[in-house]
N, C-alpha and C positions, 0 to 999 in steps of 0.2 A: 504493498499499499505505499503512498505518497508520505512523504515525511512533511512536519510543520512548514508551510513555507515553497512546497514544492508547487508548480504551477500545474502539472499533471503527471501521472501515472507514467513511468519510464516507457512503456509500451506504447501509450497514447503520444508521448514525445517522438517516439521514432515514426508513429504513423503519421501525425503531424507533419513532420519534418519530410517523411516522403511527399508528403502530399504538396508539399511545396516543392520539391524537386521536380515532381510529375508536372507542374504549371496547372494544376487543375481549377480553371474557374478565375486565374488569377490579372488575364489580362484585360476584363469589362469591368469587373467589380460588379456587375450586377450579382444577384443571389438566385441559381436556378431552382429555387422551389418556391412552395405557397402562390399567393396571389400573385407577387413580383416576378416570380419568376415565370408563372404562365400567360400572364402579360406581355412580358418581353416575348416569350417563343410567339403568342397572337400574332404581335407586331411584325415582328419578324417575318413570318409566313406570310401574312398580310403585304408586305411590302417587297419582297424577293423572291414569293414561290417559294415551293417544298423542297426543290432540289439545291437551289443555291442557300436557301436555310439551312437544310440540312450540312450542308457543308461548311457554313459560317459557323455552326453551333460546334462541329466536329473541328475546326480550325481553332476557333477562342476556348472551349470548355471540353475539349477531345485530353486524353492521356496522350502525352507528347512523349514520353519516356522510352527509350529503346527496350526497355523489358517490359511494356506493356503489351504491344503486339503480340509477342509470343505466348503472353498470359490471355489475353483474350482469345487466340486462335484453339486455347487451351481449354478454352471455356466452352468455345464451338464444338471442339470436337469430344468434350463432354455430354454435351448438350446441356448444359445449364444455360439458362437465359442471362440476360443479363440485368433483368429485372431481379432474378431469383440470387444472383452474386450481389447485386446492390442492397437488398433487402438485407441480405446475412452480412455485410458490413455494417449497414445501419444500426441492426441490433446487435454488433459486438461493441461499437463505439457507443452505444447510447449505455450498455451494460458498464462498460469500463468509465464512462463519466458518472454515473450513476453509484458505482462504489467507491469514487475516488469524492465524491460531494458527500456520501454518506462516512466516510473517513474522517472528513472536515468537519463533521456534524459532531461525531463521537469525540473528537479533539477539542473543539469548544466545549463540551457540554465538560469534558476534563477539567478544562482551562478556568472554566467559571468556577469550580471548587478551590482553586487555588487559592494562594494569600495574596497574591501580585494585584495592586487596584490599576496600576499603568497599563497600558496594553505593550508588549515589546514590537521592535521595529519587524520583526516577520510575522507578526500577527497583523499589522497594519497591512504589509504587504499583501498577507492572503487576503484581508478583506477586501482590499482595491482588486485583485484580481478575479475575486466572486463577484463584485459588482460587474466589474467590466463583462466577466460571463453571462451576469444576470441581463443587463441591457443587450449584449448581442444577440440573446436565447427570445426577445419577445417577439422578432421578426417569424419564428417559428411554432410560435404559440398555435397558429393553426394545424398545422400538422400533429395526427394524434399521436404516433410514433414519436414525437420530441416534446410533448406538452409536459411530460412528466418530467423532464430536464429543466423547464423553467420553477415548477412547483416546486421540486428539491431544494434550488438556488435560493427560492423565497424565505424556507427555511432557514437557510443560514444566515440569514440577516441579523 
């Protein structure tokens, strides 16, 4: 589990840095989920047509790391749909994040029983990270699979 003051579990840090290396959705800054993502895709389809829209989405939001193409081909060979793979990754990431949040809540309960009145710099930094994560999570409240993350974060405040 994450130690007090760490941003994410080591596995999640590795996953987050890998996504950054893959360049997933980094170019346009549009979140491809929920109402914002749906509106973006609908506008793209309306203005560019299906073929050009799909090409643009792949160019801007595709997985560009050299390892991705063989992995996607392996999914095809194993007859695993992209949807199935994405749902599995989403569920695993949500579980890791919820476990991390639970460990933080347990640490907060333990520190509440301590004798210190002032918060340590680590506690302040952690609280700031939790607040940033909470603020970032609001746009996902409409996604049923992610709603629990925002709810759990609100309990940490």
